[in-house]
VEXDREN-2710 file (C-alpha; in Angstrom, 1 decimal):
% VEXDREN-2710
k/r/px/py/pz
1/MET/2.4/23.6/-18.9
2/ALA/6.1/24.1/-17.6
3/ASP/6.7/24.3/-13.9
4/PRO/7.0/28.0/-13.0
5/LEU/9.2/27.1/-10.2
6/ALA/11.6/25.3/-12.7
7/GLN/11.6/28.4/-14.8
8/GLN/12.3/30.8/-12.0
9/TYR/15.4/28.6/-10.9
10/ALA/16.4/27.1/-14.3
11/ASP/20.0/28.7/-14.0
12/LEU/20.5/26.9/-10.8
13/LEU/19.2/23.4/-11.6
14/GLU/21.6/20.8/-12.7
15/GLY/19.1/18.7/-14.4
16/THR/15.4/17.6/-14.3
17/TYR/13.6/14.3/-14.9
18/ASP/9.9/13.3/-15.3
19/CYS/8.5/10.1/-14.0
20/VAL/5.3/8.4/-12.9
21/ASP/4.8/9.3/-9.1
22/ARG/2.8/6.1/-8.1
23/ILE/2.1/2.7/-9.8
24/ILE/-0.7/0.6/-8.4
25/LEU/-1.3/-3.0/-9.8
26/ASN/-4.4/-4.9/-8.6
27/ALA/-3.5/-8.5/-8.2
28/TYR/-6.1/-11.3/-8.2
29/PHE/-7.0/-14.5/-9.6
30/PRO/-10.2/-14.6/-11.9
31/MET/-11.4/-17.9/-10.6
32/GLY/-12.0/-16.4/-7.1
33/MET/-13.9/-13.4/-8.3
34/ASN/-17.1/-15.3/-8.9
35/ALA/-19.1/-17.9/-6.8
36/GLY/-18.6/-20.9/-9.5
37/GLY/-15.1/-20.4/-9.8
38/PHE/-14.4/-19.9/-6.1
39/ARG/-16.2/-23.3/-5.5
40/CYS/-14.0/-24.9/-8.2
41/TRP/-10.9/-23.7/-6.6
42/TRP/-11.9/-24.8/-3.2
43/ARG/-12.5/-28.4/-4.6
44/ALA/-8.9/-28.4/-6.4
45/LEU/-7.5/-27.3/-2.9
46/HIS/-9.4/-29.7/-0.8
47/GLY/-10.4/-32.5/-3.0
48/SER/-14.1/-31.7/-2.5
49/ASP/-16.4/-28.9/-1.4
50/GLN/-17.8/-30.8/1.7
51/ALA/-16.0/-28.4/4.1
52/LEU/-16.8/-25.3/2.2
53/ASP/-18.6/-23.1/4.7
54/ASN/-18.1/-19.9/6.6
55/THR/-16.5/-21.6/9.6
56/HIS/-13.8/-23.0/7.6
57/LEU/-13.1/-19.7/5.5
58/MET/-12.8/-18.0/8.9
59/ARG/-10.3/-20.7/10.0
60/MET/-8.2/-20.3/6.7
61/ALA/-8.0/-16.5/7.4
62/GLY/-6.9/-17.3/11.0
63/ARG/-4.4/-19.9/10.1
64/PHE/-2.9/-17.6/7.4
65/SER/-2.4/-14.8/10.2
66/ARG/-0.8/-17.2/12.7
67/ARG/1.6/-18.7/10.1
68/LEU/2.5/-15.3/8.9
69/ARG/3.5/-13.9/12.3
70/ALA/5.3/-17.3/13.3
71/TRP/7.3/-16.8/10.0
72/ALA/8.2/-13.4/10.7
73/LYS/9.2/-14.0/14.5
74/ALA/11.5/-16.9/13.2
75/ASN/12.9/-14.7/10.7
76/HIS/13.2/-11.5/12.7
77/VAL/10.8/-9.4/10.5
78/PRO/8.6/-6.9/12.8
79/VAL/5.1/-7.3/12.7
80/GLU/3.0/-4.1/13.8
81/ASP/-0.8/-3.8/14.1
82/CYS/-2.0/-0.3/12.9
83/PRO/-5.2/1.6/14.0
84/PRO/-7.4/2.9/11.2
85/GLY/-6.0/6.2/9.7
86/ASP/-2.5/5.4/10.0
87/ARG/-0.3/6.0/6.9
88/LYS/1.4/2.9/6.6
89/HIS/3.9/4.0/3.9
90/GLU/5.1/6.8/6.2
91/ILE/5.6/4.4/9.1
92/ALA/7.8/2.2/6.8
93/GLN/9.7/5.1/5.6
94/GLU/10.3/6.2/9.1
95/TYR/11.5/2.6/9.9
96/LEU/13.9/2.6/7.0
97/THR/15.6/6.0/8.4
98/THR/15.9/4.6/11.8
99/HIS/17.0/0.9/11.2
100/GLU/19.6/-0.6/9.0
101/VAL/17.7/-2.8/6.4
102/LYS/18.9/-5.3/4.0
103/THR/17.4/-6.1/0.7
104/GLY/14.0/-8.0/0.9
105/LEU/11.1/-7.9/3.3
106/PHE/11.8/-5.5/6.4
107/LEU/8.5/-4.8/7.8
108/ILE/4.8/-6.2/7.9
109/LEU/2.1/-3.8/8.8
110/VAL/-1.5/-5.0/9.7
111/SER/-4.6/-3.0/9.3
112/ARG/-8.3/-3.5/8.6
113/SER/-10.0/-2.5/5.3
114/PRO/-13.1/-3.7/3.2
115/ALA/-12.3/-6.7/0.9
116/LEU/-14.2/-9.3/-1.0
117/VAL/-15.4/-12.1/1.3
118/TRP/-17.8/-14.9/0.2
119/ASP/-20.8/-15.8/2.2
120/VAL/-21.5/-19.6/1.9
121/GLN/-25.2/-20.3/2.6
122/MET/-26.3/-23.8/3.6
123/THR/-29.6/-25.4/2.8
124/GLY/-32.1/-26.6/5.4
125/THR/-30.8/-30.2/5.2
126/GLY/-27.1/-29.1/5.7
127/LYS/-26.0/-29.2/2.0
128/LEU/-24.2/-26.5/0.3
129/GLY/-26.6/-23.7/-1.2
130/ASN/-25.7/-20.3/-2.4
131/ILE/-22.3/-18.7/-2.6
132/GLU/-22.9/-14.8/-2.5
133/ARG/-20.5/-11.7/-1.8
134/LYS/-21.1/-10.3/1.5
135/ASN/-22.4/-6.8/1.0
136/PRO/-21.5/-4.4/2.3
137/ARG/-17.8/-5.6/2.2
138/PRO/-16.6/-6.4/5.8
139/TYR/-13.6/-4.8/7.2
140/VAL/-10.9/-7.7/7.3
141/ASN/-7.3/-7.9/8.0
142/HIS/-4.8/-6.7/5.3
143/TYR/-1.2/-7.4/5.3
144/HIS/1.2/-4.7/4.0
145/PHE/4.6/-6.4/3.1
146/HIS/7.2/-3.6/2.7
147/ILE/10.1/-4.7/0.7
148/LEU/13.5/-3.0/-0.3
149/ASP/14.0/-4.0/-3.9
150/PRO/17.5/-3.3/-5.7
151/GLU/15.6/-2.2/-8.9
152/TRP/12.5/-0.3/-7.5
153/GLY/13.6/0.6/-4.0
154/HIS/10.8/0.7/-1.4
155/ILE/7.8/-1.3/-2.6
156/THR/4.7/-2.4/-0.8
157/ILE/2.4/-5.5/-1.6
158/LYS/-0.9/-5.1/0.2
159/MET/-2.8/-8.5/0.7
160/SER/-5.9/-9.5/2.2
161/GLY/-6.0/-12.2/4.9
162/HIS/-9.4/-13.7/3.7
163/PRO/-10.0/-15.8/0.5
164/PRO/-9.8/-15.0/-2.3
165/PHE/-6.8/-13.1/-0.9
166/GLY/-6.9/-9.9/-3.2
167/ALA/-3.8/-7.9/-3.4
168/GLN/-2.2/-4.7/-4.5
169/VAL/1.2/-4.1/-5.7
170/MET/2.2/-0.4/-5.0
171/LEU/5.4/1.0/-6.7
172/ASN/7.1/4.5/-6.5
173/GLY/8.6/6.0/-9.6
174/HIS/10.9/8.3/-7.6
175/GLU/12.2/5.3/-5.8
176/TYR/13.0/3.8/-9.1
177/VAL/14.8/6.9/-10.5
178/ALA/16.9/7.1/-7.1
179/CYS/18.0/3.4/-7.6
180/GLN/19.0/3.8/-11.2
181/ALA/20.8/7.0/-10.4
182/GLY/22.7/5.2/-7.7
183/LYS/23.7/2.5/-10.2
184/GLU/25.0/5.1/-12.6
185/ARG/26.6/7.0/-9.8
186/ILE/24.7/10.1/-10.5
187/GLY/24.0/12.5/-7.5
188/PHE/20.4/12.3/-6.1
189/SER/18.9/14.0/-3.2
190/LYS/15.6/14.7/-1.7
191/ARG/13.8/18.3/-1.4
192/ARG/10.6/19.5/-0.2
193/LYS/7.9/20.3/-2.9
194/LEU/4.5/22.1/-2.4
195/LEU/1.1/20.4/-3.1
196/TYR/-2.4/21.0/-2.3
197/SER/-4.3/18.6/0.1
198/TYR/-7.8/18.6/1.6
199/ARG/-8.4/18.5/5.3
200/GLY/-11.6/17.9/7.3
201/ARG/-12.3/14.7/5.8
202/HIS/-15.2/14.0/8.3
203/ARG/-17.0/17.3/7.4
204/PRO/-16.4/17.8/3.7
205/ARG/-18.4/21.0/3.8
206/GLU/-16.1/22.7/6.2
207/SER/-12.7/21.3/4.5
208/ARG/-10.1/23.8/3.8
209/ARG/-7.3/23.6/1.4
210/HIS/-3.8/24.1/2.7
211/LEU/-0.4/24.2/1.2
212/VAL/1.4/21.5/2.7
213/GLY/5.0/20.1/2.4
214/THR/5.8/16.5/1.2
215/THR/9.1/14.6/0.8
216/ASP/9.9/14.0/-2.9
217/CYS/13.0/12.9/-4.9
218/ARG/14.4/15.1/-7.4
219/ALA/17.7/16.1/-9.1
220/ALA/19.9/18.0/-6.6
221/ALA/20.0/21.8/-7.0
222/ARG/22.3/24.6/-5.7
223/GLY/21.1/27.7/-3.9
224/LEU/17.4/27.0/-3.7
225/PRO/16.0/28.8/-0.7
226/GLU/14.5/27.1/2.3
227/VAL/10.7/27.3/2.8
228/ASP/9.1/27.7/6.2
229/LEU/6.0/25.5/5.6
230/GLN/4.4/27.1/9.0
231/GLN/4.4/30.6/7.2
232/LEU/2.4/29.4/4.3
233/PRO/-1.1/31.0/3.9
234/VAL/-4.3/29.0/4.0
235/ILE/-6.0/29.0/0.7
236/CYS/-9.9/28.3/0.7
237/PRO/-11.5/26.7/-2.2
END
């Protein structure tokens, strides 16, 4: 179905484009996703599974955090700890607008969220027993690496600080279009679009649906009216 707003202002638009809004890639290595493979990985890393226990797994996570923060300090990359509920991408976008950023890693945000963590159980004689997934998944530190890429613009790599170090790569289709437009010297600007969002997440039955504004990239247009988002009506489901 064609966008009614695009049809209404068709004579004012210089052009349109269609692209994917978000691309999320889950990154992991299969060996670390099952108990036997994880044990083989540990043996290949340390030479044996003698030190494979929960204490050494926690130490590995702590060492990962210390080395990451030390590297960031030495290379002048800020690291910020975020409380639950903070929108990390918006924090990074605000940082981009207030700082001069070069290509590469420019910000690391740390927050806690559930992740796969292995529970190494020992026998009564002190030998290695079962290796099982902790259930429910515990909340552990995740590191959001915000990168300015010449091809994709602002991209994010989210990585768990605990083995097996699961990760996600988050790309934005609009950022990609903006980068390619810049290379071709095509004018590109940001406008406001309207979308539906749900509020009141702690009380789903009392949630209300609002029309809210969000920043999006689109082809520049002439003469489009400004919309006062505060005057928009509330639409209940």
